[in-house]
C-alpha positions as CSV (number, residue, x, y, z in Angstrom):
1,X,0.0,0.0,0.0
2,X,1.3,3.4,-0.9
3,X,1.3,6.0,1.8
4,X,3.7,8.5,3.4
5,X,6.0,6.5,5.7
6,X,6.5,9.2,8.3
7,X,4.0,8.4,11.1
8,X,1.0,6.1,10.6
9,X,-1.5,3.9,12.5
10,X,-2.0,0.3,11.3
11,X,-5.5,-0.9,12.0
12,X,-5.6,-4.7,12.2
13,X,-9.1,-5.7,10.9
14,X,-8.4,-9.4,11.7
15,X,-7.8,-8.4,15.4
16,X,-11.0,-6.4,15.4
17,X,-13.0,-9.4,14.1
18,X,-11.3,-11.7,16.6
19,X,-12.2,-9.3,19.5
20,X,-15.8,-8.9,18.3
21,X,-16.4,-12.6,18.1
22,X,-15.1,-13.1,21.6
23,X,-17.6,-10.4,22.8
24,X,-20.4,-11.8,20.8
25,X,-19.9,-15.3,22.3
26,X,-19.8,-13.8,25.8
27,X,-22.9,-11.7,25.2
28,X,-25.2,-14.7,25.2
29,X,-28.7,-13.6,24.2
30,X,-27.9,-9.9,24.4
31,X,-27.4,-8.1,21.2
32,X,-24.4,-5.7,20.6
33,X,-24.6,-2.0,20.1
34,X,-21.0,-1.3,19.0
35,X,-19.7,2.1,20.3
36,X,-17.9,3.8,17.5
37,X,-17.9,7.4,18.7
38,X,-14.8,9.6,18.4
39,X,-14.0,8.0,15.0
40,X,-14.1,4.5,16.5
41,X,-11.9,5.6,19.4
42,X,-9.4,7.0,16.8
43,X,-9.4,3.8,14.8
44,X,-11.4,5.1,11.8
45,X,-15.2,4.5,12.0
46,X,-15.5,4.4,8.2
47,X,-13.3,1.2,8.2
48,X,-14.4,-0.2,11.5
49,X,-18.2,0.0,11.5
50,X,-18.9,-1.9,8.2
51,X,-16.7,-4.8,9.5
52,X,-18.7,-4.9,12.7
53,X,-22.0,-4.8,10.9
54,X,-20.9,-7.6,8.6
55,X,-19.9,-9.7,11.6
56,X,-23.2,-9.2,13.5
57,X,-23.4,-5.9,15.3
58,X,-27.1,-5.1,15.8
59,X,-26.7,-1.4,16.3
60,X,-24.2,1.4,16.7
61,X,-23.7,4.2,19.2
62,X,-22.0,7.5,18.4
63,X,-21.6,10.9,20.1
64,X,-23.2,13.3,17.7
65,X,-25.1,13.6,14.4
66,X,-22.0,14.2,12.3
67,X,-20.7,10.8,13.4
68,X,-24.1,9.2,12.7
69,X,-24.3,10.7,9.2
70,X,-20.8,9.5,8.5
71,X,-21.9,5.9,9.3
72,X,-24.9,6.2,7.0
73,X,-22.5,7.5,4.3
74,X,-20.3,4.4,4.5
75,X,-23.2,2.0,4.2
76,X,-24.3,1.3,7.7
77,X,-28.0,0.2,7.7
78,X,-28.4,-0.9,11.3
79,X,-29.9,1.5,14.0
80,X,-27.6,4.3,15.2
81,X,-28.1,5.9,18.6
82,X,-26.7,9.4,19.3
83,X,-25.6,9.2,23.0
84,X,-25.3,13.0,23.4
85,X,-26.7,16.3,22.3
86,X,-28.1,17.1,18.8
87,X,-29.3,20.7,18.1
88,X,-33.1,20.5,17.8
89,X,-32.8,22.4,14.5
90,X,-31.6,19.1,13.0
91,X,-34.8,17.1,13.8
92,X,-35.5,16.6,10.1
93,X,-32.0,15.3,9.6
94,X,-32.5,12.7,12.3
95,X,-35.6,11.5,10.6
96,X,-34.2,11.6,7.0
97,X,-31.2,9.6,8.1
98,X,-33.1,7.2,10.4
99,X,-31.0,8.1,13.4
100,X,-32.2,7.6,17.0
101,X,-31.7,10.5,19.4
102,X,-31.2,10.3,23.2
103,X,-33.7,12.4,25.1
104,X,-32.5,13.2,28.6
105,X,-34.3,16.3,30.1
106,X,-37.8,17.8,30.0
107,X,-36.5,20.9,28.3
108,X,-34.7,19.1,25.6
109,X,-37.6,16.7,25.1
110,X,-40.1,19.6,24.6
111,X,-37.8,21.6,22.2
112,X,-37.0,18.5,20.1
113,X,-40.7,17.5,20.0
114,X,-41.8,20.9,19.0
115,X,-39.3,21.1,16.2
116,X,-40.1,17.6,14.9
117,X,-43.8,18.4,14.9
118,X,-43.2,21.7,13.1
119,X,-41.1,19.9,10.5
120,X,-43.7,17.2,10.1
121,X,-41.3,14.4,11.0
122,X,-41.2,11.6,13.6
123,X,-37.9,11.2,15.5
124,X,-36.9,7.8,17.0
125,X,-35.8,8.3,20.6
126,X,-34.2,6.5,23.5
127,X,-34.9,7.9,27.0
128,X,-31.7,8.4,29.1
129,X,-32.1,7.9,32.9
130,X,-29.4,9.3,35.2
131,X,-29.2,6.6,37.8
132,X,-26.0,7.9,39.3
133,X,-23.6,9.1,36.6
134,X,-24.5,12.7,37.4
135,X,-24.1,13.9,33.8
136,X,-27.2,13.9,31.5
137,X,-30.4,12.1,31.9
138,X,-33.7,12.3,33.7
139,X,-32.9,12.4,37.4
140,X,-33.2,9.0,38.9
141,X,-30.3,9.2,41.3
142,X,-32.2,8.2,44.4
143,X,-34.8,5.5,45.2
144,X,-37.6,8.0,44.7
145,X,-36.7,8.3,41.0
146,X,-37.7,11.9,41.1
147,X,-37.5,12.5,37.4
148,X,-39.2,9.3,36.2
149,X,-42.6,11.0,35.5
150,X,-40.9,13.6,33.4
151,X,-39.2,10.8,31.5
152,X,-42.5,9.0,30.9
153,X,-44.1,12.2,29.7
154,X,-41.2,12.9,27.4
155,X,-41.6,9.5,25.8
156,X,-45.2,10.2,24.8
157,X,-44.6,13.7,23.3
158,X,-45.8,14.3,19.7
159,X,-43.2,13.9,17.0
160,X,-41.4,11.1,18.8
161,X,-41.3,7.3,18.3
162,X,-40.2,5.9,21.7
163,X,-37.9,3.0,21.0
164,X,-35.7,2.3,24.1
165,X,-34.4,3.3,27.5
166,X,-30.9,3.3,28.9
167,X,-28.5,4.4,31.6
168,X,-24.7,4.6,32.1
169,X,-22.7,3.2,35.0
170,X,-20.4,5.6,36.8
171,X,-17.9,3.0,38.1
172,X,-18.4,-0.3,36.4
173,X,-14.7,-0.5,35.9
174,X,-14.1,-0.7,39.6
175,X,-11.5,-3.1,41.0
176,X,-12.6,-5.8,43.5
177,X,-11.0,-3.8,46.3
178,X,-13.0,-0.7,45.4
179,X,-16.3,-2.5,45.0
180,X,-18.9,-0.5,47.0
181,X,-22.2,-1.7,45.5
182,X,-22.8,1.5,43.6
183,X,-23.2,-0.2,40.2
184,X,-25.8,-2.6,41.7
185,X,-27.6,0.5,43.1
186,X,-27.7,2.1,39.7
187,X,-28.9,-1.1,38.1
188,X,-31.7,-1.4,40.7
189,X,-32.9,2.1,40.0
190,X,-32.8,1.4,36.2
191,X,-34.9,-1.7,36.6
192,X,-37.4,0.3,38.7
193,X,-37.5,3.0,36.0
194,X,-38.3,0.4,33.4
195,X,-41.1,-1.0,35.6
196,X,-42.5,2.5,36.0
197,X,-42.6,2.9,32.2
198,X,-44.4,-0.5,31.9
199,X,-46.8,0.5,34.6
200,X,-47.7,3.6,32.6
201,X,-48.5,1.4,29.6
202,X,-45.2,2.3,27.8
203,X,-43.0,-0.7,27.1
204,X,-39.6,0.1,25.7
205,X,-38.5,-2.2,22.9
206,X,-34.9,-2.3,24.1
207,X,-33.2,-1.6,27.4
208,X,-29.4,-1.2,27.8
209,X,-26.9,-0.2,30.5
210,X,-23.7,-2.2,30.1
211,X,-20.6,-0.5,28.8
212,X,-17.3,-2.4,28.2
213,X,-16.4,-2.8,31.9
214,X,-19.9,-3.8,32.9
215,X,-20.0,-6.2,30.0
216,X,-17.0,-8.0,31.5
217,X,-17.9,-7.8,35.2
218,X,-21.7,-7.7,35.3
219,X,-23.0,-10.4,33.0
220,X,-26.3,-10.6,34.9
221,X,-27.0,-7.0,33.8
222,X,-26.7,-7.4,30.0
223,X,-30.4,-7.0,29.2
224,X,-31.4,-6.8,25.5
225,X,-28.4,-4.8,24.4
226,X,-24.8,-4.3,25.6
227,X,-22.6,-1.3,24.5
228,X,-19.1,-2.6,24.0
229,X,-16.6,0.2,23.2
230,X,-13.0,0.1,24.2
231,X,-12.8,-3.7,24.4
232,X,-13.7,-3.9,20.7
233,X,-10.3,-2.4,20.0
234,X,-8.5,-4.8,22.3
235,X,-7.9,-2.3,25.1
236,X,-8.8,-2.6,28.7
237,X,-11.5,-0.3,30.2
238,X,-9.3,0.5,33.2
239,X,-5.9,-0.4,34.7
240,X,-7.8,-2.4,37.4
241,X,-9.6,-4.5,34.8
242,X,-7.3,-6.9,33.0
243,X,-8.8,-8.3,29.8
244,X,-8.2,-12.0,28.9
245,X,-5.1,-12.5,26.9
246,X,-7.2,-13.5,23.9
247,X,-8.0,-9.8,23.1
248,X,-5.7,-8.2,20.6
249,X,-5.0,-4.4,20.3
250,X,-6.3,-3.3,16.9
251,X,-4.1,-0.1,16.5
252,X,-0.4,0.0,16.2
253,X,1.2,3.4,15.7
254,X,4.5,3.5,13.9
255,X,7.1,6.0,12.8
256,X,10.6,6.0,11.3
257,X,14.1,7.0,12.2
258,X,15.2,10.1,10.2
259,X,18.7,10.5,11.6
260,X,21.3,8.8,13.8
261,X,24.0,10.8,15.5
262,X,26.6,10.7,18.3
263,X,26.5,13.0,21.3
264,X,29.1,13.5,23.9
265,X,29.0,14.2,27.7
266,X,27.5,17.7,28.3
267,X,25.5,17.8,25.1
268,X,21.8,18.7,25.4
269,X,18.9,17.6,23.4
270,X,15.8,19.5,22.2
271,X,13.8,22.5,23.5
272,X,14.6,23.7,27.0
273,X,17.8,21.6,27.1
274,X,16.0,19.4,29.6
275,X,18.3,16.4,28.8
276,X,22.0,16.6,29.2
277,X,24.2,13.6,28.3
278,X,26.4,12.2,31.1
279,X,28.3,9.9,28.8
280,X,28.8,9.3,25.0
281,X,25.5,8.2,23.4
282,X,24.0,7.3,20.1
283,X,20.7,9.1,19.5
284,X,18.0,8.6,16.9
285,X,15.5,11.2,15.8
286,X,12.0,9.8,15.3
287,X,9.5,11.5,12.9
288,X,6.6,11.8,15.4
289,X,5.6,14.4,17.9
290,X,2.7,15.9,19.8
291,X,1.0,17.2,16.6
292,X,0.6,13.5,15.7
293,X,-1.1,13.0,19.0
294,X,1.9,11.5,20.8
295,X,1.7,12.9,24.4
296,X,4.3,15.5,25.2
297,X,4.0,14.4,28.8
298,X,6.2,11.4,27.8
299,X,9.2,13.7,27.4
300,X,12.2,12.2,29.2
301,X,10.2,9.2,30.5
302,X,8.5,7.4,27.6
303,X,10.0,4.8,25.3
304,X,9.5,3.4,21.8
305,X,10.5,0.1,20.2
306,X,13.3,-0.1,17.6
307,X,14.5,-3.4,16.3
308,X,12.4,-5.0,19.1
309,X,14.3,-3.1,21.8
310,X,13.0,-0.3,24.1
311,X,14.6,3.1,23.4
312,X,14.0,5.8,26.0
313,X,12.8,9.2,24.9
314,X,15.3,11.9,25.8
315,X,14.6,15.6,25.9
316,X,11.2,17.2,25.2
317,X,8.9,15.7,22.6
318,X,8.6,18.3,19.8
319,X,5.6,19.0,17.5
320,X,6.8,16.7,14.8
321,X,9.9,14.9,16.1
322,X,11.4,13.3,19.2
323,X,14.8,11.9,20.2
324,X,15.5,8.5,21.7
325,X,18.5,6.8,23.2
326,X,19.8,3.9,21.0
327,X,23.2,3.5,22.7
328,X,22.4,-0.2,23.5
329,X,20.6,-1.0,20.2
330,X,22.9,-2.1,17.4
331,X,22.4,-1.3,13.7
332,X,19.8,1.5,13.9
333,X,19.8,3.5,10.7
334,X,17.8,6.1,8.8
335,X,14.4,4.7,7.6
336,X,14.2,2.0,10.3
337,X,10.7,1.4,11.6
338,X,9.7,2.6,15.1
339,X,6.8,1.3,17.1
340,X,5.2,4.0,19.3
341,X,2.6,1.7,20.8
342,X,0.5,-1.4,19.8
343,X,0.7,-5.1,20.2
344,X,4.3,-5.2,21.3
345,X,4.2,-2.0,23.4
346,X,0.8,-1.7,25.2
347,X,-0.7,1.8,25.1
348,X,-1.8,1.2,28.7
349,X,1.9,1.4,29.8
350,X,2.2,4.8,28.1
351,X,-1.1,6.0,29.6
352,X,0.2,5.0,33.1
353,X,3.4,7.1,32.5
354,X,1.3,10.0,31.4
355,X,-1.1,9.8,34.3
356,X,-4.1,9.3,31.9
357,X,-6.0,6.5,30.3
358,X,-5.6,4.5,27.1
359,X,-8.8,6.1,25.7
360,X,-7.3,9.5,25.6
361,X,-4.2,8.4,23.8
362,X,-5.9,6.4,21.0
363,X,-8.6,9.0,20.6
364,X,-6.0,11.7,20.4
365,X,-4.0,10.3,17.5
366,X,-4.1,13.2,15.0
367,X,-6.1,13.1,11.7
368,X,-2.8,13.8,9.9
369,X,-1.7,10.3,10.9
370,X,-3.1,8.0,8.1
371,X,-5.0,4.9,9.2
372,X,-3.6,2.0,7.2
373,X,-5.9,-1.0,7.1
374,X,-4.2,-4.4,7.6
375,X,-6.2,-7.5,6.7
376,X,-4.5,-10.9,6.1
377,X,-7.4,-13.4,6.5
């Protein structure tokens, strides 16, 4: 495949299919709503979503209407749920593209209903209950479910076709030592909310609450749909939750060596002269930097792989380049491939060094980094 060999992300479609089949087998009777928001967590939704639909995904979840329309544009025919906000002015676009919208407050419900009615369209909706996340959703954060009547009223507004109900867990990625029962509390409130809808004569077609972590740890909560996200891409939902070894990272980000040089004791490297050599060293310049989405916080503490060996980053990571110590790696030369993270160097390790999470790093890989599709089977 012809592309600019500067910095690129290889997207392993065989690994994606492998991971999805594991998830599908574990889901039992639950169907899968694949979460492909944020350009499939940086992996390229245009290339990821059609593969997932072909392999049995029953629905998709995205963040916004632009992402949803992108999926329709690349041939996705299954239901698409927008998890967040859509301007009510786009009610007709939701209808014309057969996109389902989350409805999460009385104000938003009324405004969207009014616009849909004015435009002469019917918008499919899922009602979002806030059972403890504290973000968006009709307020059901205590046992009184104070906002449930507003949620029921919203589902019956003109211009809507009520299709489902869902919630989101705040700490489903907890470790065993941090287990405090809050996920069970949220789930109990969610079930109560569903029963209140049924008692009002409104039966949701689908109910869903399990994200990736809950999918792994709370199998009794799967309901009709599960929403796997990060695990599709072979990555763990949190450092406390270790995935089975069968899961394979889908993204490997690579770069190349542009120059090899010798430095002597006292020489400094890159902006701010934050690295000073204490001995003679060989240093390689790598053609990747923070404009590619590689975290600048890894300056002087991260590492890359060259010839299968770890090379420590020295000095500050620049916009387009970084320097690494190759004193103990023989034979490194201009044009050699560098692995920034992937199967051989887990992104979770880099996230730990950065004090962040793997989600942020993969989602942050810049659009200027081409996604190169790899498929062998």
